[in-house]
Short mmCIF file of the C-alpha atoms (twelve columns), coordinates in Angstrom:
data_MODEL
# 
_entry.id   MODEL 
# 
loop_
_atom_site.group_PDB 
_atom_site.id 
_atom_site.type_symbol 
_atom_site.label_atom_id 
_atom_site.label_alt_id 
_atom_site.label_comp_id 
_atom_site.label_asym_id 
_atom_site.label_seq_id 
_atom_site.Cartn_x 
_atom_site.Cartn_y 
_atom_site.Cartn_z 
_atom_site.pdbx_PDB_model_num 
ATOM 1  C CA . UNK A 1  108.924 82.834  58.254 1 
ATOM 2  C CA . UNK A 2  111.606 83.856  60.106 1 
ATOM 3  C CA . UNK A 3  114.794 86.176  58.794 1 
ATOM 4  C CA . UNK A 4  117.861 84.660  57.773 1 
ATOM 5  C CA . UNK A 5  121.027 85.360  60.435 1 
ATOM 6  C CA . UNK A 6  122.869 87.968  57.531 1 
ATOM 7  C CA . UNK A 7  119.470 89.741  57.670 1 
ATOM 8  C CA . UNK A 8  119.649 91.509  60.692 1 
ATOM 9  C CA . UNK A 9  117.944 94.756  61.794 1 
ATOM 10 C CA . UNK A 10 120.188 97.541  61.714 1 
ATOM 11 C CA . UNK A 11 120.825 99.219  65.252 1 
ATOM 12 C CA . UNK A 12 119.586 101.816 66.426 1 
ATOM 13 C CA . UNK A 13 122.002 105.120 65.316 1 
ATOM 14 C CA . UNK A 14 123.148 107.682 68.673 1 
ATOM 15 C CA . UNK A 15 121.854 111.196 68.269 1 
ATOM 16 C CA . UNK A 16 124.156 113.890 66.875 1 
ATOM 17 C CA . UNK A 17 124.810 115.700 70.469 1 
ATOM 18 C CA . UNK A 18 125.859 112.277 71.811 1 
ATOM 19 C CA . UNK A 19 128.437 111.408 69.827 1 
ATOM 20 C CA . UNK A 20 132.275 112.400 70.062 1 
ATOM 21 C CA . UNK A 21 132.883 115.083 67.216 1 
ATOM 22 C CA . UNK A 22 135.147 113.163 64.546 1 
ATOM 23 C CA . UNK A 23 137.441 115.866 63.916 1 
ATOM 24 C CA . UNK A 24 139.972 116.904 66.220 1 
ATOM 25 C CA . UNK A 25 140.015 120.255 67.774 1 
ATOM 26 C CA . UNK A 26 142.437 122.051 65.579 1 
ATOM 27 C CA . UNK A 27 140.497 120.727 62.210 1 
ATOM 28 C CA . UNK A 28 137.546 122.619 63.318 1 
ATOM 29 C CA . UNK A 29 136.371 125.936 61.769 1 
ATOM 30 C CA . UNK A 30 133.603 128.503 62.590 1 
ATOM 31 C CA . UNK A 31 130.909 128.915 60.415 1 
ATOM 32 C CA . UNK A 32 131.001 132.311 58.354 1 
ATOM 33 C CA . UNK A 33 128.389 134.689 58.755 1 
ATOM 34 C CA . UNK A 34 126.733 134.069 55.149 1 
ATOM 35 C CA . UNK A 35 126.892 129.977 56.461 1 
ATOM 36 C CA . UNK A 36 125.113 131.546 59.465 1 
ATOM 37 C CA . UNK A 37 122.369 133.367 57.391 1 
ATOM 38 C CA . UNK A 38 121.772 130.374 55.675 1 
ATOM 39 C CA . UNK A 39 121.592 128.186 58.682 1 
ATOM 40 C CA . UNK A 40 118.922 130.954 60.410 1 
ATOM 41 C CA . UNK A 41 117.026 131.245 56.891 1 
ATOM 42 C CA . UNK A 42 116.733 126.991 57.225 1 
ATOM 43 C CA . UNK A 43 115.533 127.047 60.798 1 
ATOM 44 C CA . UNK A 44 112.868 129.796 60.125 1 
ATOM 45 C CA . UNK A 45 111.505 128.280 57.044 1 
ATOM 46 C CA . UNK A 46 111.124 125.208 59.036 1 
ATOM 47 C CA . UNK A 47 109.444 127.641 61.495 1 
ATOM 48 C CA . UNK A 48 112.435 127.374 64.947 1 
ATOM 49 C CA . UNK A 49 113.251 130.558 66.142 1 
ATOM 50 C CA . UNK A 50 117.320 129.919 65.923 1 
ATOM 51 C CA . UNK A 51 119.301 127.261 63.785 1 
ATOM 52 C CA . UNK A 52 119.838 123.588 65.799 1 
ATOM 53 C CA . UNK A 53 122.717 121.689 65.313 1 
ATOM 54 C CA . UNK A 54 121.052 120.150 62.309 1 
ATOM 55 C CA . UNK A 55 121.280 123.449 60.379 1 
ATOM 56 C CA . UNK A 56 124.551 124.082 61.224 1 
ATOM 57 C CA . UNK A 57 125.501 121.251 60.140 1 
ATOM 58 C CA . UNK A 58 123.834 121.235 57.000 1 
ATOM 59 C CA . UNK A 59 125.519 125.026 56.288 1 
ATOM 60 C CA . UNK A 60 129.121 123.603 56.863 1 
ATOM 61 C CA . UNK A 61 128.759 120.616 54.794 1 
ATOM 62 C CA . UNK A 62 126.856 122.215 51.649 1 
ATOM 63 C CA . UNK A 63 127.798 125.490 51.786 1 
ATOM 64 C CA . UNK A 64 131.128 127.441 51.003 1 
ATOM 65 C CA . UNK A 65 132.486 130.279 53.473 1 
ATOM 66 C CA . UNK A 66 130.821 132.465 51.216 1 
ATOM 67 C CA . UNK A 67 127.003 131.228 51.351 1 
ATOM 68 C CA . UNK A 68 127.406 129.853 47.721 1 
ATOM 69 C CA . UNK A 69 126.515 126.328 47.241 1 
ATOM 70 C CA . UNK A 70 129.457 123.670 47.746 1 
ATOM 71 C CA . UNK A 71 130.068 121.742 44.042 1 
# 
């Protein structure tokens, strides 16, 4: 059985660190101390010594500057 032409498998996604940043330089902001602490905590829970790019992206997307969960 062959797959129909409209159901092609998805192309492999590139890794986060090889893609260009979608935000212009002026729109980028640094993580607050509370966000950094939560990223460190998340890395520690996963057994890493320090937060990686994914932990930092999670903190910037899901946490407010004061460290509370964004609604």
